[in-house]
C-alpha positions in Angstrom: 64.0 108.7 76.1 65.2 105.2 76.1 68.2 104.1 74.1 66.0 102.5 71.4 64.0 105.7 71.0 67.1 107.8 70.7 68.6 105.3 68.2 65.5 105.5 66.0 65.0 109.3 66.3 68.6 110.1 65.4 69.2 107.1 63.1 72.2 105.9 65.1 72.7 102.3 66.3 72.2 101.6 70.0 75.6 100.0 70.0 77.1 103.2 68.9 75.5 105.1 71.7 76.8 102.6 74.2 80.3 102.9 72.6 80.1 106.7 73.0 79.5 106.1 76.7 82.5 103.7 76.8 84.9 106.2 75.4 83.7 109.1 77.5 81.7 111.1 74.9 78.5 110.5 76.7 78.7 110.8 80.5 76.4 110.4 83.4 73.5 109.0 81.4 70.7 108.5 83.9 69.5 105.0 84.5 66.3 103.9 85.9 66.3 100.2 87.0 69.4 99.8 84.8 67.7 101.2 81.7 69.3 104.3 80.1 67.1 107.4 80.2 68.5 110.0 77.8 67.8 113.6 78.8 67.6 116.6 76.4 71.3 117.5 77.1 72.3 114.0 76.2 70.4 114.3 72.9 72.2 117.6 72.3 75.6 116.0 73.0 74.8 113.2 70.5 73.8 115.8 67.8 77.1 117.6 68.6 79.1 114.4 68.1 77.2 113.7 64.8 77.9 117.2 63.6 81.6 116.9 64.4 81.9 113.6 62.7 80.1 115.0 59.6 82.7 117.8 59.7 85.4 115.2 59.4 86.5 114.9 63.1 87.6 111.4 64.2 86.1 110.1 67.4 89.5 110.5 69.0 89.6 114.2 68.1 86.1 114.6 69.4 87.1 113.0 72.7 90.1 115.4 72.9 87.9 118.4 72.0 85.5 117.4 74.9 88.4 116.9 77.3 89.9 120.3 76.4 86.6 121.9 77.4 86.8 120.3 80.9 90.2 120.7 82.4 92.6 122.7 80.3 93.8 126.2 81.0 94.5 126.6 77.3 91.5 124.5 76.2 89.6 127.3 74.4 92.6 128.2 72.3 93.3 124.5 71.4 89.6 123.9 70.6 89.6 127.0 68.3 92.7 125.7 66.6 91.1 122.3 66.1 87.9 123.9 64.6 89.9 126.2 62.3 92.1 123.4 61.0 89.1 121.1 60.3 87.3 124.0 58.6 90.2 124.4 56.2 90.1 120.6 55.5 86.4 120.7 55.0 86.6 123.7 52.6 89.2 121.8 50.5 87.0 118.7 50.4 84.1 120.9 49.3 86.2 122.4 46.5 87.3 119.0 45.4 83.6 117.9 45.3 82.7 121.0 43.3 85.4 120.3 40.8 84.2 116.7 40.5 80.7 117.9 40.0 81.8 120.4 37.3 83.6 117.6 35.4 80.5 115.3 35.7 78.3 118.0 34.3 80.7 118.5 31.5 80.6 114.7 30.7 76.8 114.7 31.0 76.5 117.5 28.5 78.7 115.6 26.0 76.6 112.4 26.3 73.3 114.3 26.1 74.5 115.8 22.9 75.6 112.4 21.6 72.2 110.8 22.5 70.2 113.7 21.0 72.2 113.5 17.7 71.3 109.8 17.3 67.6 110.5 17.2 
């Protein structure tokens, strides 16, 4: 797939894909006549990056995570620590969102009652 096709399919700007290459998150993208040709493993890597970002990882942390997988004796332990720490953060964020939703539902119920009493 060409960069525009990947961009459209994954809803990610082409400039972002090029930036991921710059910072080392996407490596060895094949080129044909200077045009990027993304392979399935490249698409999988982009989906991985998107998932990690959605989980709250910064690009710097994702770069570190990837590097740990390549050349570190202790890489798996450090990667696991990173994942567990981010999981805790994500769980806390979810709890905060749930608390906020509960409060909003409470306020909605109050206003529904006020509106229905005016009729």
